[in-house]
C-alpha positions in Angstrom: 0.0 0.0 0.0 1.2 3.5 -0.8 1.8 5.8 2.2 -0.9 8.5 2.5 0.1 12.2 2.1 -1.4 14.9 4.4 -3.9 15.8 1.6 -5.1 12.1 1.5 -5.7 12.2 5.2 -8.4 14.9 4.9 -11.9 13.4 5.0 -13.8 12.9 1.7 -16.6 15.3 1.1 -19.9 13.4 0.9 -17.8 10.3 0.1 -16.1 12.0 -2.8 -12.5 13.1 -3.0 -11.4 16.6 -3.8 -9.4 17.1 -7.0 -6.4 17.9 -4.7 -6.8 14.6 -2.8 -7.1 12.7 -6.0 -4.0 14.3 -7.6 -2.0 13.8 -4.4 -2.8 10.0 -4.6 -1.8 10.1 -8.3 1.6 11.5 -7.3 1.9 9.1 -4.4 1.6 6.3 -7.1 4.5 7.9 -9.1 2.2 8.9 -12.0 3.0 12.1 -13.8 0.0 14.4 -13.2 -0.3 15.6 -16.7 -0.3 12.1 -18.0 -3.0 11.1 -15.5 -5.2 14.0 -16.4 -4.9 13.1 -20.1 -5.8 9.5 -19.3 -8.7 10.5 -17.1 -10.0 12.9 -19.6 -10.1 10.1 -22.1 -11.5 7.6 -19.7 -14.2 9.6 -17.9 -14.6 12.7 -20.1 -13.2 16.2 -19.7 -15.6 17.1 -16.8 -14.4 14.3 -14.5 -12.3 16.6 -12.4 -15.1 19.0 -11.5 -17.8 16.4 -11.2 -17.8 14.7 -7.7 -19.0 11.4 -9.3 -16.2 11.6 -11.9 -13.6 12.1 -9.2 -15.1 9.2 -7.2 -14.8 7.0 -10.3 -11.2 8.0 -10.7 -10.6 7.5 -6.9 -12.1 4.1 -7.0 -9.9 3.0 -9.8 -6.8 4.3 -7.9 -8.0 2.4 -4.8 -8.3 -0.9 -6.9 -4.6 -0.5 -7.8 -3.5 0.4 -4.2 -1.3 -2.7 -3.9 0.1 -2.4 -7.5 0.9 1.2 -8.4 3.4 0.0 -11.0 0.6 -2.0 -12.6 -1.6 1.1 -12.7 1.2 3.1 -14.3 1.7 0.4 -16.9 -2.1 0.4 -17.6 -2.1 4.2 -18.1 1.0 4.1 -20.3 -0.5 1.3 -22.4 -3.9 3.1 -22.8 -2.1 6.4 -23.8 0.0 4.6 -26.3 -3.1 3.1 -27.9 -4.7 6.5 -27.9 -1.7 8.0 -29.7 -2.2 5.4 -32.4 -5.8 6.2 -32.7 -7.1 3.0 -31.0 -9.0 2.3 -27.9 -8.6 -0.6 -25.5 
């Protein structure tokens, strides 16, 4: 499991993370924030970061990979490579 940063320790608002909490977790996983935002825009649509439900979906996916951050980085890298070739997974 990845160690929590101070931002992660703040309570979720109505069960949903703030954008800052989400991006802190992304950085804890060693993911480049710009790459993650591009991945998330593609996966959940451009409004994911302002929509509490969109952030919750992103958070839940991060949680699923909590024991395998490298696997999540690999997944994102693979998806972005496919996207750059005009394909989808």
